[in-house]
C-alpha positions in Angstrom: 21.5 -2.3 9.3 19.9 -1.9 6.2 22.1 -1.9 2.8 22.2 0.9 0.3 20.2 -1.5 -1.8 17.4 -1.8 1.1 17.4 2.2 1.4 17.2 2.5 -2.1 14.0 -0.1 -2.3 12.4 1.9 0.6 12.8 5.3 -1.2 11.1 3.7 -4.3 8.2 2.6 -2.2 8.1 6.0 -0.6 8.2 7.8 -4.0 5.5 5.6 -5.5 3.2 6.0 -2.6 3.5 9.5 -2.7 3.2 10.1 -6.4 0.2 7.7 -6.3 -1.7 9.7 -3.5 -0.9 13.0 -5.1 -2.3 12.1 -8.3 -5.5 10.7 -6.7 -5.9 14.0 -4.8 -5.3 15.9 -7.9 -8.1 13.6 -9.9 -10.4 14.3 -6.9 -9.9 18.1 -7.1 -10.5 18.0 -10.9 -13.5 16.1 -10.3 -14.8 18.8 -7.8 -14.1 21.4 -10.3 -15.8 19.6 -13.1 -19.1 19.1 -11.1 -19.2 23.0 -10.4 -17.8 23.2 -7.2 -14.4 24.7 -5.6 -12.0 21.9 -4.3 -10.8 24.3 -1.3 -14.0 24.3 0.4 -14.4 20.7 -0.1 -11.3 19.8 1.5 -12.2 22.4 4.5 -15.6 20.8 4.9 -14.3 17.0 5.1 -11.7 18.3 7.8 -14.7 20.0 9.7 -16.7 17.0 9.6 -14.1 14.6 10.5 -12.0 16.3 12.9 -12.2 20.1 13.7 -15.8 20.7 14.6 -16.7 19.9 18.2 -17.2 16.3 18.9 -16.4 15.2 15.2 -12.8 13.3 15.7 -15.0 11.2 18.2 -17.5 10.5 15.7 -14.7 9.6 13.3 -13.1 7.2 15.9 -16.6 5.7 16.6 -17.0 4.9 13.0 -13.5 3.5 12.4 -13.9 1.1 15.0 -16.4 -1.4 13.4 -14.2 -0.8 10.2 -11.0 -2.1 11.9 -12.7 -5.0 13.3 -14.0 -6.1 10.1 -10.6 -5.3 8.4 -8.6 -7.3 11.0 -11.0 -10.5 10.6 -10.5 -10.2 7.0 -6.8 -10.2 7.4 -7.0 -13.2 9.4 -8.8 -15.3 6.5 -6.4 -13.7 4.0 -3.5 -15.2 5.6 -4.9 -18.6 5.3 -5.5 -17.8 1.6 -9.1 -17.5 1.6 -10.9 -14.5 -0.1 -13.8 -13.7 2.4 -15.9 -10.9 0.7 -19.2 -11.5 2.7 -18.5 -9.3 5.8 -21.5 -7.1 5.1 -23.8 -9.9 5.7 -21.9 -11.4 8.4 -21.9 -8.2 10.3 -25.8 -7.9 9.8 -26.3 -11.3 11.0 -24.3 -10.8 13.9 -26.0 -7.7 14.8 -29.3 -9.8 14.6 -27.9 -12.5 17.0 -26.7 -9.7 19.4 -30.1 -8.2 19.3 -32.1 -11.1 19.8 -29.8 -12.7 22.5 -29.3 -9.6 24.1 -33.1 -9.0 25.0 -33.9 -12.8 25.3 -31.2 -13.2 28.2 -31.4 -9.6 29.6 -29.8 -9.0 32.8 -27.6 -6.3 34.5 -26.0 -3.9 31.9 -22.4 -5.2 32.1 -23.6 -8.9 31.9 -25.9 -8.1 28.9 -23.1 -6.4 27.2 -20.7 -9.3 27.2 -24.0 -11.6 26.0 -24.2 -9.0 23.1 -20.8 -9.1 22.2 -20.3 -12.8 22.4 -23.3 -13.6 20.6 -22.5 -10.9 17.8 -19.3 -12.9 17.3 -21.2 -16.3 17.3 -23.6 -15.0 14.6 -20.8 -13.6 12.3 -18.8 -16.9 12.7 -22.0 -19.1 12.2 -22.8 -17.4 9.0 -19.1 -17.4 7.9 -19.3 -21.3 8.8 -21.8 -21.9 6.2 -19.3 -20.7 3.6 -16.8 -22.7 5.2 -18.9 -25.9 4.8 -19.5 -25.3 1.3 -15.9 -24.8 0.7 -14.5 -27.8 2.4 -17.6 -30.3 1.8 -18.6 -29.4 -1.7 -15.5 -27.3 -2.8 -17.8 -24.1 -3.5 -15.3 -21.2 -3.9 -15.6 -19.0 -0.6 -15.4 -15.9 -3.0 -18.7 -16.7 -4.3 -20.4 -18.3 -1.4 -19.6 -15.6 1.1 -21.0 -12.9 -1.4 -24.0 -14.5 -2.1 -24.6 -15.2 1.5 -24.7 -11.5 2.0 -28.1 -11.2 -0.2 -29.3 -14.5 1.9 -28.5 -12.8 5.3 -30.1 -9.7 4.7 -33.3 -11.7 3.6 -33.1 -13.7 6.8 -32.7 -10.7 9.3 -35.7 -9.0 7.4 -37.7 -11.9 8.2 -36.6 -11.8 11.5 -37.6 -8.1 11.7 -41.1 -9.1 10.7 -41.6 -11.1 13.4 -42.5 -10.0 17.0 -41.4 -13.5 18.3 -37.7 -13.0 16.8 -36.6 -9.3 16.2 -39.6 -7.2 15.8 -40.4 -4.6 18.7 -43.9 -4.6 20.1 -46.2 -2.2 18.5 -45.9 0.5 21.1 -42.0 0.7 20.5 -42.1 1.1 17.0 -43.4 4.6 16.7 -43.6 5.4 13.0 -41.3 2.8 12.0 -42.5 -0.6 10.9 -39.6 -3.2 10.9 -37.2 -2.2 14.0 -36.2 -4.2 17.0 -36.6 -2.8 20.5 -34.1 0.0 21.5 -31.6 -1.1 24.0 -31.9 0.1 27.6 -29.4 2.9 28.5 -27.8 0.5 31.1 -26.9 -2.0 28.4 -25.3 0.2 26.1 -21.6 0.6 25.3 -20.0 3.3 27.7 -18.7 6.5 25.7 -16.9 8.6 27.9 -16.1 12.2 27.2 -12.5 13.2 26.2 -12.1 16.9 25.4 -15.7 17.3 24.2 -15.8 14.1 22.2 -17.5 11.1 23.3 -15.0 8.1 22.8 -17.0 4.6 22.6 -15.4 1.6 24.0 -15.6 -0.1 20.9 -12.6 2.1 20.0 -10.4 0.3 22.6 -11.8 -3.0 21.6 -10.7 -2.6 18.1 -7.3 -1.3 19.1 -6.6 -4.1 21.3 -7.6 -6.8 19.1 -5.8 -5.2 16.1 -2.7 -5.4 18.4 -3.4 -9.0 19.7 -4.1 -10.4 16.0 -0.8 -8.9 14.8 1.0 -10.5 17.4 -0.7 -13.8 17.2 -0.2 -13.9 13.6 3.6 -12.8 13.8 4.8 -14.7 16.7 2.7 -17.8 17.5 3.0 -21.5 15.9 -0.9 -21.0 14.9 0.0 -17.8 13.1 3.0 -19.3 11.3 0.7 -22.3 10.5 -1.8 -20.3 8.8 0.9 -18.1 6.8 2.2 -21.3 5.6 -1.1 -22.4 4.4 -1.8 -19.1 2.8 1.3 -19.3 0.8 1.5 -22.9 -0.2 -1.2 -25.1 0.8 0.5 -28.2 -0.5 3.7 -27.7 1.6 1.5 -26.7 4.7 -0.5 -29.9 4.4 2.9 -32.2 4.0 4.1 -30.3 7.0 0.8 -31.5 9.0 -1.0 -28.6 8.6 -4.8 -29.3 8.4 -6.3 -27.4 5.6 -9.7 -28.0 6.7 -9.1 -27.4 10.3 -7.0 -24.2 9.7 -9.0 -22.8 6.8 -12.5 -23.4 8.4 -11.3 -21.7 11.7 -9.6 -18.8 9.8 -13.0 -18.0 7.9 -15.1 -18.6 11.1 -12.8 -16.3 13.0 -13.0 -13.7 10.3 -16.9 -13.8 10.2 -16.7 -13.5 14.0 -14.9 -10.4 13.8 -17.4 -8.9 11.3 -20.2 -10.2 13.8 -18.6 -8.5 16.7 -18.4 -5.2 14.5 -22.2 -5.6 14.3 -22.5 -6.0 18.0 -20.8 -3.0 19.0 -22.6 -1.1 16.3 -25.7 -2.1 18.1 -24.7 -1.2 21.5 -22.9 1.7 20.6 -25.8 3.2 18.6 -24.9 6.6 18.1 -22.0 5.8 15.9 -24.1 3.1 13.7 -27.1 5.2 12.5 -29.2 2.7 14.4 -30.1 4.8 17.6 -29.4 1.2 19.6 -32.0 -0.3 17.3 -31.7 -3.0 14.7 -33.2 -1.7 11.5 -33.2 -2.4 7.8 -30.0 -1.5 6.2 -28.4 -1.6 9.5 -24.8 -2.4 8.2 -24.7 0.8 6.3 -21.7 -0.3 3.9 -19.4 -0.9 7.1 -18.7 -4.5 6.1 -17.6 -3.5 2.4 -15.8 -0.7 3.9 -13.6 -2.6 6.2 -13.0 -5.4 3.4 -11.5 -2.2 1.5 -9.4 -1.2 4.7 -7.8 -4.7 4.8 -7.1 -4.3 1.2 -5.3 -0.9 1.4 -3.5 -2.2 4.6 -2.1 -4.9 2.7 -3.0 -7.6 5.2 -1.2 -5.9 8.1 -3.5 -5.6 11.2 -1.5 -2.4 12.5 -1.6 -0.7 9.3 -5.3 -1.1 9.3 -5.4 1.1 12.2 -4.6 4.4 10.6 -6.3 3.3 7.3 -9.6 2.5 8.8 -9.4 6.2 10.6 -8.8 7.7 7.3 -11.9 6.0 5.6 -14.1 6.8 8.7 -12.9 10.5 8.3 -14.2 10.4 4.7 -17.5 8.8 5.9 -18.0 11.3 8.6 -16.9 14.3 6.4 -19.0 13.6 3.9 -22.2 15.1 6.0 -20.5 18.5 5.8 -19.6 18.4 2.1 -23.1 19.1 1.1 -22.8 22.4 2.6 -20.4 23.6 0.0 -23.1 22.9 -3.1 -21.3 19.6 -3.8 -23.1 16.3 -3.6 -21.6 14.5 -0.7 -21.5 11.1 -2.4 -18.4 12.7 -3.8 -16.5 11.5 -1.1 -17.2 7.9 -2.4 -15.2 8.7 -5.4 -12.6 10.3 -3.4 -12.4 7.2 -1.3 -12.4 5.1 -4.5 -9.3 7.1 -5.8 -7.4 6.7 -2.7 -7.9 3.0 -2.8 -6.5 2.7 -6.3 -3.6 5.1 -5.3 -2.7 2.7 -2.3 -3.0 -0.5 -4.6 -0.9 0.9 -7.6 2.5 0.7 -5.8 2.4 -2.9 -5.0 1.4 -3.7 -8.5 4.3 -1.3 -10.0 6.9 -3.0 -7.8 5.8 -6.5 -8.6 6.1 -5.9 -12.2 9.5 -4.2 -12.0 10.8 -7.1 -9.7 9.7 -9.6 -12.1 11.3 -7.6 -15.1 14.4 -7.2 -13.2 14.4 -11.1 -12.3 13.8 -11.9 -15.9 16.7 -9.9 -17.1 19.1 -11.4 -14.6 18.1 -14.9 -15.8 18.4 -13.9 -19.7 22.0 -12.4 -18.6 23.1 -15.7 -16.9 22.0 -17.6 -19.8 
């Protein structure tokens, strides 16, 4: 049973979140008005583009799936006390691995889909593994190495897209585009069954299942307990027999694997990833960065990341309709930033308040 003190604290959390979100929405409305628009049609356009128009909520779910996969992977590395911010590069490299091995191995549709998914995850894990190697061999901070590897990964994949023996499609398959891979055959693509007029890609199911599984593993297994112990107090964890190198490196590589898996499902799900079942320059389209924000807003909780990913995906898909109101569609990026700040303010306020109460209590005891 919850005590009156616990109920009061829960009420404080709800009040802070409510006020913060309300402030973010008011600031967004003022921004729209300041740019010469009217906030009412902008909100209506966002809802039309993300939910109300035919087929749009399926599109939103399709965009949310890779964001959720990236976020879940980020949560795993965060639990180990590691800061992975290279998901954009890991996603791109994972998509490149999925593309290369998908066409190299080939085979029947279901078999090749498994190859694409597996090698996408392997590519992302290997790219994150470079940062893990630098971290535990040369003590290079992972926050720096993962970020720098985003640029390196982009250049590596760009080179692959310039070589026909790697990723570049044969001349006849390129059309008017210079650097693209071959297009994935129809029988090798992720199924997207239609539900109430909306195409729902299988990536949505994959993302939901993995989010639930990771939440259970982190909360209810010995591996998850040790990972959390390492993140909270690495010295105490090592004294208890938890290998910092073993658990830390595996957490960082698993995080990269989830980002690579997101790249693979974007490639195989094409219609929701702007690549049209092809690997192209700029393929990641900021999904990696957005997934990182999803994990940040979800406060390292895999289940909470599910609705958060849907909200961020709704802003992304709804932005294409905002232009019809006469307001620049990029305004949704600013709104997204306001919402992120709004959801980060309450924990900071509660931390400062709790610290102040603890200092007051300590002073009174003296």
